[in-house]
C-alpha positions in Angstrom: 0.0 0.0 0.0 1.4 3.4 -0.9 1.6 6.3 1.5 -1.5 6.6 3.8 -3.7 4.4 1.6 -5.6 7.2 -0.1 -6.9 6.4 -3.5 -6.4 2.6 -3.2 -10.1 2.0 -3.6 -11.3 1.3 -7.1 -13.8 4.2 -7.4 -15.4 3.2 -10.6 -15.9 -0.4 -9.5 -17.4 0.8 -6.2 -19.8 3.2 -8.1 -20.8 0.5 -10.5 -21.5 -1.9 -7.7 -23.5 0.7 -5.9 -25.7 1.3 -9.0 -26.2 -2.5 -9.3 -27.2 -3.0 -5.7 -29.5 0.0 -5.8 -31.5 -1.6 -8.6 -32.4 -4.6 -6.3 -35.7 -4.2 -4.5 -35.1 -4.7 -0.8 -37.9 -3.3 1.3 -38.0 -4.3 5.0 -38.8 -8.0 5.4 -38.4 -8.4 1.6 -34.6 -8.6 1.4 -34.3 -12.1 -0.3 -32.7 -11.0 -3.5 -30.3 -8.7 -1.7 -29.4 -11.4 0.8 -28.6 -13.9 -1.9 -26.3 -11.4 -3.7 -24.4 -10.4 -0.6 -24.0 -14.0 0.6 -22.5 -14.9 -2.8 -20.1 -11.9 -2.6 -18.9 -12.8 0.9 -18.3 -16.4 -0.1 -16.3 -15.3 -3.1 -14.2 -13.0 -0.9 -13.3 -16.0 1.4 -15.7 -15.4 4.3 -17.3 -18.1 6.2 -20.8 -16.9 5.7 -24.2 -17.9 7.1 -27.8 -16.7 7.1 -29.9 -16.8 10.2 -33.6 -17.3 10.7 -34.5 -13.7 11.6 -37.0 -13.4 8.7 -39.0 -16.2 10.2 -39.7 -14.1 13.3 -41.5 -11.6 11.2 -42.9 -13.5 8.3 -40.1 -12.0 6.2 -38.3 -13.8 3.3 -34.6 -13.4 4.4 -32.4 -13.5 7.5 -29.4 -11.6 8.6 -26.1 -12.4 6.8 -23.1 -12.9 9.0 -19.5 -13.5 7.7 -16.1 -14.1 9.3 -12.8 -13.6 7.6 -9.7 -14.7 9.5 -6.9 -12.1 9.5 -3.2 -12.1 9.7 -2.7 -9.2 12.1 -2.7 -9.4 15.9 -5.7 -8.2 17.7 -9.3 -9.2 18.2 -11.7 -9.2 15.2 -13.6 -6.0 14.4 -17.2 -6.0 13.3 -18.4 -4.0 10.3 -22.1 -3.7 9.8 -24.7 -2.2 7.4 -28.3 -3.0 6.7 -29.9 -4.5 3.6 -33.4 -3.0 3.7 -34.6 0.3 2.4 -37.7 2.5 3.2 -40.5 3.0 0.7 -41.0 4.2 -2.0 -38.2 1.7 -2.9 -39.5 -0.5 -5.8 -37.8 -0.2 -9.2 -35.0 2.1 -7.8 -32.5 3.4 -10.3 -29.3 5.3 -9.5 -28.5 8.2 -11.8 -24.9 9.4 -11.9 -24.7 13.1 -12.8 -21.8 14.8 -14.5 -20.5 16.3 -11.2 -20.4 12.9 -9.6 -23.6 13.3 -7.6 -25.8 10.2 -7.5 -29.6 10.4 -7.1 -32.6 8.3 -7.9 -34.8 9.1 -10.9 -37.0 11.1 -8.5 -39.7 8.5 -8.1 -38.2 6.5 -5.3 -35.6 6.8 -2.6 -32.0 6.2 -3.8 -31.1 3.5 -1.3 -27.8 5.0 -0.2 -29.3 4.3 3.2 -27.7 1.9 3.6 -26.1 0.6 0.4 -23.4 3.2 0.7 -22.3 1.3 3.8 -22.7 -2.1 2.2 -20.5 -1.2 -0.9 -17.8 0.4 1.3 -17.4 -2.8 3.3 -17.4 -5.0 0.1 -14.9 -2.7 -1.7 -12.6 -2.5 1.3 -12.4 -6.3 1.5 -11.9 -6.6 -2.3 -9.0 -4.2 -2.1 -7.4 -6.1 0.7 -7.7 -9.4 -1.3 -6.4 -7.9 -4.5 -3.4 -6.1 -2.9 -2.6 -8.8 -0.4 -2.9 -6.3 2.5 -2.5 -7.6 6.1 -5.6 -7.1 8.1 -7.4 -7.9 11.4 -9.9 -10.7 11.5 -13.0 -9.1 10.0 -16.6 -9.9 10.9 -19.5 -8.6 8.8 -23.2 -8.4 9.6 -25.7 -7.3 7.0 -29.0 -7.0 8.7 -32.7 -7.1 7.7 -35.4 -4.8 8.9 -33.2 -2.1 10.4 -35.6 0.6 9.1 -38.5 -0.8 11.1 -37.0 -0.3 14.6 -33.9 -2.5 14.1 -35.9 -5.7 14.2 -33.3 -7.9 12.4 -30.4 -7.2 14.8 -32.8 -7.5 17.7 -33.1 -11.3 17.2 -29.6 -12.0 16.0 -27.6 -14.6 18.0 -24.8 -12.6 19.4 -22.9 -15.7 20.6 -21.7 -15.9 17.0 -19.9 -12.6 17.2 -16.3 -12.7 18.4 -15.6 -8.9 18.1 -16.1 -6.5 21.1 -15.8 -3.4 18.9 -17.9 -2.4 15.8 -18.2 0.2 13.1 -21.8 0.6 11.8 -21.8 2.4 8.5 -25.3 4.0 8.6 -25.2 7.7 9.3 -26.0 10.7 7.1 -23.5 13.4 6.4 -19.9 13.7 5.2 -17.4 10.9 5.7 -15.5 11.6 8.9 -18.6 12.2 11.0 -19.4 9.6 13.7 -22.3 9.3 16.2 -21.3 8.4 19.7 -24.7 8.9 21.3 -28.2 7.7 20.2 -31.7 7.8 21.8 -34.2 5.5 23.4 -37.3 5.3 21.3 -40.6 4.2 22.6 -43.6 3.8 20.2 -47.1 4.1 21.5 -50.6 3.2 20.2 -53.6 4.8 21.8 -57.1 3.6 21.0 -59.9 5.8 22.2 -63.2 3.9 22.4 -66.4 6.0 22.4 -69.9 5.1 21.5 -71.5 5.1 18.0 -74.8 6.7 17.2 -76.5 8.3 14.3 -75.0 11.7 13.6 -78.2 13.2 12.4 -80.9 11.7 14.6 -79.1 11.2 17.9 -75.6 12.7 18.0 -76.0 13.4 21.7 -76.3 9.7 22.4 -72.8 9.1 21.0 -69.3 9.6 22.4 -67.2 11.0 19.6 -63.9 9.1 19.7 -62.2 11.3 17.1 -63.1 14.4 19.1 -61.7 12.8 22.3 -58.5 11.9 20.4 -58.2 15.4 19.1 -58.4 16.9 22.6 -55.9 14.3 23.7 -53.4 15.4 21.0 -53.7 19.0 21.9 -53.2 18.1 25.6 -49.7 16.8 25.1 -46.4 18.5 24.1 -45.2 17.7 20.6 -42.1 18.4 18.6 -38.8 19.1 20.3 -39.8 19.4 23.9 -36.2 19.9 25.1 -32.7 19.6 23.7 -32.7 15.8 24.2 -36.3 14.8 23.6 -38.9 14.7 20.8 -42.5 13.6 20.7 -44.6 13.0 17.6 -48.1 11.7 16.8 -47.6 10.3 13.3 -51.0 8.7 12.4 -54.6 9.0 13.3 -57.4 6.7 12.1 -61.0 6.4 13.0 -64.6 6.5 12.0 -66.8 4.4 9.6 -69.0 6.9 7.8 -69.9 10.6 7.6 -73.3 10.0 9.3 -72.0 7.9 12.2 -70.6 9.3 15.4 -67.2 7.5 15.4 -66.9 4.8 18.1 -63.1 4.3 17.7 -60.0 6.4 17.0 -56.4 5.2 17.0 -53.4 7.4 17.4 -49.8 6.1 16.7 -46.8 8.0 17.8 -43.4 7.9 19.4 -41.1 9.5 22.0 -37.4 9.6 21.6 -34.7 11.0 23.9 -31.0 10.8 24.3 -31.8 10.4 28.0 -33.5 7.0 28.6 -35.3 8.0 31.8 -36.8 11.1 30.0 -38.3 8.8 27.4 -40.0 6.7 30.0 -41.2 9.7 32.0 -42.7 11.4 28.9 -44.5 8.2 27.8 -46.0 8.0 31.3 -47.1 11.6 31.1 -48.7 11.1 27.7 -50.6 8.0 28.9 -51.8 9.9 32.0 -53.1 12.9 30.0 -54.8 10.6 27.5 -56.5 8.7 30.3 -57.7 11.8 32.1 -59.2 13.2 28.9 -60.8 9.9 28.0 -62.4 9.6 31.5 -63.7 13.1 31.4 -65.4 12.5 28.1 -66.8 9.1 29.0 -64.5 7.2 26.6 -62.2 4.2 27.3 -58.5 4.3 26.5 -56.3 1.3 25.5 -52.7 2.4 25.6 -49.8 0.1 24.4 -46.1 0.9 24.1 -43.0 -0.9 22.7 -39.3 -0.1 22.8 -37.7 0.6 19.4 -34.2 1.0 20.8 -32.4 1.8 24.0 -30.1 4.9 24.4 -26.4 4.7 24.6 -23.3 6.9 24.8 -19.8 5.7 23.9 -16.9 7.3 25.8 -14.9 9.7 23.6 -11.7 8.0 24.9 -12.8 4.5 24.0 -10.4 2.6 21.7 -13.1 2.2 19.0 -13.3 6.0 18.9 -9.6 6.7 19.1 -8.9 4.2 16.2 -11.4 5.9 14.0 -10.0 9.3 14.8 -6.4 8.2 14.1 -7.5 6.7 10.7 -9.3 9.9 9.7 -6.2 11.9 10.6 -4.0 9.7 8.5 -6.4 10.0 5.6 -6.8 13.7 6.0 -10.5 13.5 6.8 -12.0 16.1 9.2 -13.7 14.4 12.1 -16.9 15.4 13.7 -18.4 13.6 16.7 -22.2 14.0 17.1 -25.3 12.7 18.8 -28.0 11.3 16.5 -31.7 11.1 17.1 -31.9 8.1 14.9 -31.7 4.5 16.1 -29.5 2.0 14.4 -28.3 -1.6 14.8 -25.6 -0.2 17.0 -28.2 0.3 19.7 -28.6 -3.5 19.8 -24.9 -4.1 19.6 -24.3 -2.0 22.8 -27.0 -4.0 24.5 -25.1 -7.2 23.6 -21.7 -6.2 24.8 -20.2 -4.8 21.6 -19.1 -1.2 21.7 -19.6 0.4 18.4 -20.0 3.8 16.8 -22.0 4.8 13.7 -20.1 6.2 10.8 -21.3 8.6 8.1 -21.0 7.2 4.6 -21.9 10.2 2.5 -25.7 9.7 2.3 -27.9 12.8 2.4 -31.6 13.6 2.6 -32.4 10.0 3.4 -36.0 8.6 3.6 -37.0 10.9 0.8 -37.0 10.9 -3.0 -34.4 13.7 -2.8 -31.8 11.3 -1.3 -28.4 11.5 -2.8 -24.7 10.6 -2.4 -21.5 11.4 -4.4 -18.9 9.3 -6.0 -16.2 11.0 -4.0 -17.9 10.3 -0.7 -18.4 6.6 -1.6 -14.7 6.5 -2.3 -13.8 8.2 0.9 -16.0 5.8 2.9 -14.3 2.8 1.2 -10.9 4.2 2.0 -11.9 4.8 5.6 -13.3 1.2 6.0 -10.2 -0.3 4.4 -7.9 1.6 6.8 -10.0 0.5 9.8 -9.7 -3.1 8.6 -5.9 -2.9 8.1 
Protein backbone atom coordinates (compact mmCIF):
# COMPACT_ATOMS: atom_id res chain seq x y z
CA UNK A 1 0.00 0.00 0.00
CA UNK A 2 1.38 3.40 -0.92
CA UNK A 3 1.56 6.26 1.54
CA UNK A 4 -1.47 6.56 3.78
CA UNK A 5 -3.66 4.36 1.63
CA UNK A 6 -5.55 7.22 -0.06
CA UNK A 7 -6.91 6.36 -3.51
CA UNK A 8 -6.36 2.61 -3.20
CA UNK A 9 -10.10 1.99 -3.57
CA UNK A 10 -11.34 1.31 -7.10
CA UNK A 11 -13.76 4.23 -7.36
CA UNK A 12 -15.38 3.19 -10.65
CA UNK A 13 -15.94 -0.38 -9.52
CA UNK A 14 -17.43 0.83 -6.24
CA UNK A 15 -19.79 3.22 -8.06
CA UNK A 16 -20.84 0.51 -10.52
CA UNK A 17 -21.54 -1.90 -7.69
CA UNK A 18 -23.53 0.75 -5.85
CA UNK A 19 -25.69 1.26 -8.95
CA UNK A 20 -26.17 -2.51 -9.31
CA UNK A 21 -27.24 -3.02 -5.69
CA UNK A 22 -29.54 0.02 -5.76
CA UNK A 23 -31.49 -1.63 -8.58
CA UNK A 24 -32.41 -4.56 -6.30
CA UNK A 25 -35.74 -4.17 -4.49
CA UNK A 26 -35.08 -4.67 -0.79
CA UNK A 27 -37.90 -3.29 1.34
CA UNK A 28 -37.98 -4.27 5.01
CA UNK A 29 -38.79 -7.98 5.42
CA UNK A 30 -38.42 -8.42 1.62
CA UNK A 31 -34.62 -8.62 1.40
CA UNK A 32 -34.35 -12.06 -0.26
CA UNK A 33 -32.66 -11.03 -3.51
CA UNK A 34 -30.26 -8.69 -1.73
CA UNK A 35 -29.36 -11.36 0.81
CA UNK A 36 -28.60 -13.87 -1.95
CA UNK A 37 -26.32 -11.42 -3.74
CA UNK A 38 -24.43 -10.43 -0.58
CA UNK A 39 -24.05 -14.03 0.57
CA UNK A 40 -22.48 -14.87 -2.82
CA UNK A 41 -20.12 -11.88 -2.60
CA UNK A 42 -18.93 -12.78 0.90
CA UNK A 43 -18.29 -16.38 -0.06
CA UNK A 44 -16.32 -15.27 -3.14
CA UNK A 45 -14.21 -13.03 -0.88
CA UNK A 46 -13.33 -15.97 1.36
CA UNK A 47 -15.71 -15.37 4.25
CA UNK A 48 -17.31 -18.15 6.23
CA UNK A 49 -20.85 -16.86 5.67
CA UNK A 50 -24.18 -17.89 7.11
CA UNK A 51 -27.78 -16.66 7.09
CA UNK A 52 -29.86 -16.81 10.25
CA UNK A 53 -33.61 -17.30 10.66
CA UNK A 54 -34.47 -13.71 11.56
CA UNK A 55 -36.97 -13.43 8.72
CA UNK A 56 -39.01 -16.24 10.24
CA UNK A 57 -39.71 -14.14 13.34
CA UNK A 58 -41.53 -11.56 11.24
CA UNK A 59 -42.86 -13.54 8.27
CA UNK A 60 -40.10 -12.00 6.16
CA UNK A 61 -38.31 -13.76 3.34
CA UNK A 62 -34.64 -13.44 4.41
CA UNK A 63 -32.40 -13.48 7.45
CA UNK A 64 -29.35 -11.56 8.64
CA UNK A 65 -26.13 -12.35 6.76
CA UNK A 66 -23.06 -12.94 8.96
CA UNK A 67 -19.52 -13.48 7.73
CA UNK A 68 -16.11 -14.14 9.32
CA UNK A 69 -12.78 -13.64 7.56
CA UNK A 70 -9.66 -14.71 9.46
CA UNK A 71 -6.93 -12.11 9.54
CA UNK A 72 -3.15 -12.13 9.71
CA UNK A 73 -2.66 -9.20 12.09
CA UNK A 74 -2.70 -9.39 15.87
CA UNK A 75 -5.74 -8.17 17.70
CA UNK A 76 -9.34 -9.20 18.21
CA UNK A 77 -11.74 -9.21 15.24
CA UNK A 78 -13.58 -6.01 14.37
CA UNK A 79 -17.24 -6.05 13.31
CA UNK A 80 -18.41 -4.00 10.31
CA UNK A 81 -22.15 -3.71 9.79
CA UNK A 82 -24.71 -2.21 7.41
CA UNK A 83 -28.35 -3.02 6.73
CA UNK A 84 -29.91 -4.52 3.61
CA UNK A 85 -33.38 -2.98 3.71
CA UNK A 86 -34.62 0.33 2.38
CA UNK A 87 -37.65 2.46 3.15
CA UNK A 88 -40.48 3.04 0.70
CA UNK A 89 -40.96 4.16 -1.99
CA UNK A 90 -38.24 1.68 -2.88
CA UNK A 91 -39.49 -0.46 -5.77
CA UNK A 92 -37.76 -0.16 -9.15
CA UNK A 93 -35.03 2.10 -7.83
CA UNK A 94 -32.53 3.45 -10.34
CA UNK A 95 -29.31 5.27 -9.54
CA UNK A 96 -28.55 8.24 -11.80
CA UNK A 97 -24.92 9.43 -11.87
CA UNK A 98 -24.74 13.12 -12.75
CA UNK A 99 -21.78 14.81 -14.51
CA UNK A 100 -20.51 16.30 -11.24
CA UNK A 101 -20.42 12.86 -9.56
CA UNK A 102 -23.64 13.30 -7.56
CA UNK A 103 -25.80 10.16 -7.49
CA UNK A 104 -29.58 10.43 -7.13
CA UNK A 105 -32.62 8.30 -7.89
CA UNK A 106 -34.78 9.13 -10.88
CA UNK A 107 -37.00 11.09 -8.50
CA UNK A 108 -39.75 8.50 -8.14
CA UNK A 109 -38.15 6.49 -5.30
CA UNK A 110 -35.59 6.78 -2.58
CA UNK A 111 -32.03 6.18 -3.81
CA UNK A 112 -31.11 3.50 -1.28
CA UNK A 113 -27.78 5.03 -0.24
CA UNK A 114 -29.27 4.34 3.19
CA UNK A 115 -27.71 1.86 3.57
CA UNK A 116 -26.12 0.58 0.37
CA UNK A 117 -23.40 3.20 0.67
CA UNK A 118 -22.31 1.34 3.80
CA UNK A 119 -22.68 -2.07 2.16
CA UNK A 120 -20.49 -1.22 -0.85
CA UNK A 121 -17.84 0.42 1.35
CA UNK A 122 -17.43 -2.83 3.28
CA UNK A 123 -17.35 -4.96 0.13
CA UNK A 124 -14.90 -2.73 -1.73
CA UNK A 125 -12.56 -2.50 1.26
CA UNK A 126 -12.35 -6.30 1.48
CA UNK A 127 -11.89 -6.64 -2.29
CA UNK A 128 -8.98 -4.21 -2.14
CA UNK A 129 -7.42 -6.15 0.73
CA UNK A 130 -7.67 -9.36 -1.27
CA UNK A 131 -6.35 -7.88 -4.52
CA UNK A 132 -3.38 -6.14 -2.94
CA UNK A 133 -2.58 -8.81 -0.38
CA UNK A 134 -2.87 -6.34 2.50
CA UNK A 135 -2.47 -7.65 6.05
CA UNK A 136 -5.64 -7.13 8.09
CA UNK A 137 -7.36 -7.85 11.36
CA UNK A 138 -9.89 -10.66 11.46
CA UNK A 139 -13.05 -9.14 9.99
CA UNK A 140 -16.64 -9.87 10.92
CA UNK A 141 -19.48 -8.58 8.77
CA UNK A 142 -23.17 -8.38 9.63
CA UNK A 143 -25.68 -7.32 6.97
CA UNK A 144 -29.03 -7.01 8.74
CA UNK A 145 -32.66 -7.12 7.70
CA UNK A 146 -35.44 -4.80 8.88
CA UNK A 147 -33.24 -2.07 10.36
CA UNK A 148 -35.61 0.59 9.08
CA UNK A 149 -38.51 -0.79 11.14
CA UNK A 150 -37.01 -0.27 14.59
CA UNK A 151 -33.89 -2.47 14.14
CA UNK A 152 -35.86 -5.72 14.19
CA UNK A 153 -33.29 -7.86 12.38
CA UNK A 154 -30.41 -7.18 14.76
CA UNK A 155 -32.79 -7.51 17.70
CA UNK A 156 -33.13 -11.27 17.16
CA UNK A 157 -29.58 -12.02 15.96
CA UNK A 158 -27.63 -14.64 17.97
CA UNK A 159 -24.75 -12.58 19.37
CA UNK A 160 -22.94 -15.67 20.57
CA UNK A 161 -21.68 -15.91 16.98
CA UNK A 162 -19.87 -12.56 17.22
CA UNK A 163 -16.26 -12.67 18.37
CA UNK A 164 -15.62 -8.92 18.14
CA UNK A 165 -16.10 -6.54 21.05
CA UNK A 166 -15.85 -3.44 18.85
CA UNK A 167 -17.92 -2.44 15.83
CA UNK A 168 -18.24 0.15 13.10
CA UNK A 169 -21.80 0.59 11.82
CA UNK A 170 -21.85 2.36 8.46
CA UNK A 171 -25.28 3.96 8.64
CA UNK A 172 -25.20 7.73 9.27
CA UNK A 173 -26.04 10.72 7.11
CA UNK A 174 -23.48 13.39 6.41
CA UNK A 175 -19.90 13.71 5.20
CA UNK A 176 -17.40 10.90 5.75
CA UNK A 177 -15.47 11.61 8.95
CA UNK A 178 -18.63 12.15 11.00
CA UNK A 179 -19.40 9.61 13.72
CA UNK A 180 -22.27 9.30 16.18
CA UNK A 181 -21.27 8.42 19.74
CA UNK A 182 -24.71 8.90 21.26
CA UNK A 183 -28.19 7.73 20.23
CA UNK A 184 -31.67 7.76 21.75
CA UNK A 185 -34.15 5.53 23.43
CA UNK A 186 -37.26 5.32 21.25
CA UNK A 187 -40.63 4.21 22.57
CA UNK A 188 -43.58 3.82 20.20
CA UNK A 189 -47.13 4.14 21.46
CA UNK A 190 -50.57 3.20 20.16
CA UNK A 191 -53.56 4.85 21.82
CA UNK A 192 -57.06 3.57 21.04
CA UNK A 193 -59.93 5.79 22.16
CA UNK A 194 -63.20 3.88 22.41
CA UNK A 195 -66.37 5.99 22.43
CA UNK A 196 -69.93 5.12 21.49
CA UNK A 197 -71.46 5.07 18.02
CA UNK A 198 -74.78 6.75 17.23
CA UNK A 199 -76.55 8.33 14.27
CA UNK A 200 -74.96 11.70 13.57
CA UNK A 201 -78.22 13.23 12.38
CA UNK A 202 -80.95 11.72 14.59
CA UNK A 203 -79.11 11.16 17.88
CA UNK A 204 -75.63 12.70 18.01
CA UNK A 205 -76.02 13.42 21.74
CA UNK A 206 -76.25 9.67 22.41
CA UNK A 207 -72.77 9.05 21.02
CA UNK A 208 -69.28 9.57 22.42
CA UNK A 209 -67.20 11.00 19.60
CA UNK A 210 -63.91 9.07 19.69
CA UNK A 211 -62.19 11.30 17.11
CA UNK A 212 -63.07 14.38 19.12
CA UNK A 213 -61.68 12.76 22.27
CA UNK A 214 -58.48 11.86 20.42
CA UNK A 215 -58.16 15.40 19.05
CA UNK A 216 -58.45 16.85 22.56
CA UNK A 217 -55.86 14.34 23.74
CA UNK A 218 -53.43 15.39 20.99
CA UNK A 219 -53.74 19.05 21.92
CA UNK A 220 -53.22 18.14 25.57
CA UNK A 221 -49.67 16.84 25.13
CA UNK A 222 -46.40 18.47 24.12
CA UNK A 223 -45.17 17.66 20.61
CA UNK A 224 -42.10 18.42 18.55
CA UNK A 225 -38.77 19.11 20.25
CA UNK A 226 -39.81 19.41 23.86
CA UNK A 227 -36.24 19.90 25.11
CA UNK A 228 -32.72 19.61 23.70
CA UNK A 229 -32.71 15.83 24.24
CA UNK A 230 -36.32 14.80 23.63
CA UNK A 231 -38.89 14.75 20.81
CA UNK A 232 -42.54 13.65 20.70
CA UNK A 233 -44.64 12.99 17.61
CA UNK A 234 -48.12 11.71 16.84
CA UNK A 235 -47.63 10.33 13.34
CA UNK A 236 -50.96 8.74 12.36
CA UNK A 237 -54.63 9.03 13.26
CA UNK A 238 -57.35 6.69 12.08
CA UNK A 239 -61.01 6.40 13.00
CA UNK A 240 -64.63 6.49 12.01
CA UNK A 241 -66.76 4.43 9.62
CA UNK A 242 -68.99 6.91 7.77
CA UNK A 243 -69.93 10.59 7.63
CA UNK A 244 -73.28 10.02 9.30
CA UNK A 245 -72.02 7.93 12.24
CA UNK A 246 -70.57 9.35 15.44
CA UNK A 247 -67.21 7.51 15.44
CA UNK A 248 -66.85 4.83 18.07
CA UNK A 249 -63.09 4.28 17.68
CA UNK A 250 -60.03 6.38 16.97
CA UNK A 251 -56.43 5.16 16.98
CA UNK A 252 -53.36 7.37 17.36
CA UNK A 253 -49.83 6.12 16.74
CA UNK A 254 -46.77 8.05 17.81
CA UNK A 255 -43.36 7.94 19.39
CA UNK A 256 -41.15 9.51 22.02
CA UNK A 257 -37.39 9.55 21.63
CA UNK A 258 -34.72 11.01 23.88
CA UNK A 259 -30.97 10.79 24.35
CA UNK A 260 -31.84 10.37 28.02
CA UNK A 261 -33.46 6.97 28.63
CA UNK A 262 -35.35 8.03 31.77
CA UNK A 263 -36.76 11.10 30.04
CA UNK A 264 -38.28 8.84 27.39
CA UNK A 265 -39.96 6.69 30.02
CA UNK A 266 -41.17 9.73 31.97
CA UNK A 267 -42.66 11.39 28.88
CA UNK A 268 -44.49 8.22 27.82
CA UNK A 269 -46.05 7.96 31.30
CA UNK A 270 -47.07 11.62 31.10
CA UNK A 271 -48.74 11.11 27.72
CA UNK A 272 -50.61 8.04 28.94
CA UNK A 273 -51.78 9.93 32.04
CA UNK A 274 -53.07 12.88 29.98
CA UNK A 275 -54.81 10.62 27.48
CA UNK A 276 -56.46 8.68 30.31
CA UNK A 277 -57.68 11.82 32.10
CA UNK A 278 -59.23 13.23 28.94
CA UNK A 279 -60.85 9.89 28.05
CA UNK A 280 -62.40 9.56 31.48
CA UNK A 281 -63.66 13.14 31.41
CA UNK A 282 -65.36 12.51 28.05
CA UNK A 283 -66.76 9.09 29.00
CA UNK A 284 -64.47 7.19 26.62
CA UNK A 285 -62.22 4.20 27.27
CA UNK A 286 -58.48 4.29 26.54
CA UNK A 287 -56.32 1.34 25.48
CA UNK A 288 -52.66 2.38 25.55
CA UNK A 289 -49.79 0.15 24.39
CA UNK A 290 -46.07 0.85 24.12
CA UNK A 291 -43.02 -0.88 22.70
CA UNK A 292 -39.32 -0.11 22.76
CA UNK A 293 -37.73 0.62 19.39
CA UNK A 294 -34.22 1.00 20.81
CA UNK A 295 -32.36 1.82 24.02
CA UNK A 296 -30.14 4.90 24.41
CA UNK A 297 -26.36 4.66 24.61
CA UNK A 298 -23.31 6.91 24.78
CA UNK A 299 -19.79 5.75 23.88
CA UNK A 300 -16.89 7.28 25.79
CA UNK A 301 -14.91 9.72 23.64
CA UNK A 302 -11.71 8.05 24.89
CA UNK A 303 -12.75 4.48 24.02
CA UNK A 304 -10.41 2.61 21.71
CA UNK A 305 -13.07 2.22 19.02
CA UNK A 306 -13.33 6.02 18.85
CA UNK A 307 -9.60 6.71 19.06
CA UNK A 308 -8.87 4.24 16.24
CA UNK A 309 -11.44 5.94 14.02
CA UNK A 310 -9.96 9.35 14.85
CA UNK A 311 -6.43 8.16 14.09
CA UNK A 312 -7.45 6.68 10.74
CA UNK A 313 -9.28 9.87 9.73
CA UNK A 314 -6.21 11.93 10.61
CA UNK A 315 -3.98 9.66 8.50
CA UNK A 316 -6.39 9.97 5.57
CA UNK A 317 -6.75 13.72 5.97
CA UNK A 318 -10.48 13.53 6.79
CA UNK A 319 -11.99 16.07 9.17
CA UNK A 320 -13.66 14.35 12.14
CA UNK A 321 -16.92 15.42 13.72
CA UNK A 322 -18.43 13.59 16.70
CA UNK A 323 -22.18 14.00 17.06
CA UNK A 324 -25.28 12.69 18.79
CA UNK A 325 -27.96 11.28 16.52
CA UNK A 326 -31.71 11.14 17.11
CA UNK A 327 -31.90 8.07 14.88
CA UNK A 328 -31.67 4.52 16.14
CA UNK A 329 -29.46 1.98 14.38
CA UNK A 330 -28.27 -1.59 14.76
CA UNK A 331 -25.57 -0.15 17.01
CA UNK A 332 -28.21 0.29 19.74
CA UNK A 333 -28.61 -3.49 19.78
CA UNK A 334 -24.86 -4.09 19.59
CA UNK A 335 -24.28 -2.05 22.76
CA UNK A 336 -27.01 -4.03 24.54
CA UNK A 337 -25.12 -7.21 23.65
CA UNK A 338 -21.66 -6.21 24.85
CA UNK A 339 -20.24 -4.84 21.58
CA UNK A 340 -19.05 -1.23 21.71
CA UNK A 341 -19.62 0.42 18.37
CA UNK A 342 -19.95 3.82 16.78
CA UNK A 343 -22.02 4.80 13.75
CA UNK A 344 -20.08 6.19 10.79
CA UNK A 345 -21.33 8.56 8.11
CA UNK A 346 -21.01 7.16 4.62
CA UNK A 347 -21.95 10.16 2.50
CA UNK A 348 -25.70 9.66 2.29
CA UNK A 349 -27.91 12.75 2.45
CA UNK A 350 -31.65 13.60 2.65
CA UNK A 351 -32.40 9.96 3.43
CA UNK A 352 -35.98 8.63 3.65
CA UNK A 353 -37.00 10.92 0.80
CA UNK A 354 -36.99 10.88 -2.99
CA UNK A 355 -34.38 13.66 -2.84
CA UNK A 356 -31.84 11.28 -1.28
CA UNK A 357 -28.35 11.54 -2.80
CA UNK A 358 -24.71 10.62 -2.41
CA UNK A 359 -21.53 11.41 -4.35
CA UNK A 360 -18.88 9.26 -5.99
CA UNK A 361 -16.17 11.03 -3.99
CA UNK A 362 -17.94 10.31 -0.70
CA UNK A 363 -18.39 6.65 -1.59
CA UNK A 364 -14.67 6.46 -2.33
CA UNK A 365 -13.78 8.19 0.94
CA UNK A 366 -15.98 5.79 2.89
CA UNK A 367 -14.34 2.84 1.17
CA UNK A 368 -10.88 4.17 2.01
CA UNK A 369 -11.90 4.75 5.62
CA UNK A 370 -13.30 1.24 5.97
CA UNK A 371 -10.19 -0.26 4.37
CA UNK A 372 -7.94 1.60 6.79
CA UNK A 373 -9.99 0.48 9.79
CA UNK A 374 -9.66 -3.12 8.63
CA UNK A 375 -5.91 -2.92 8.09
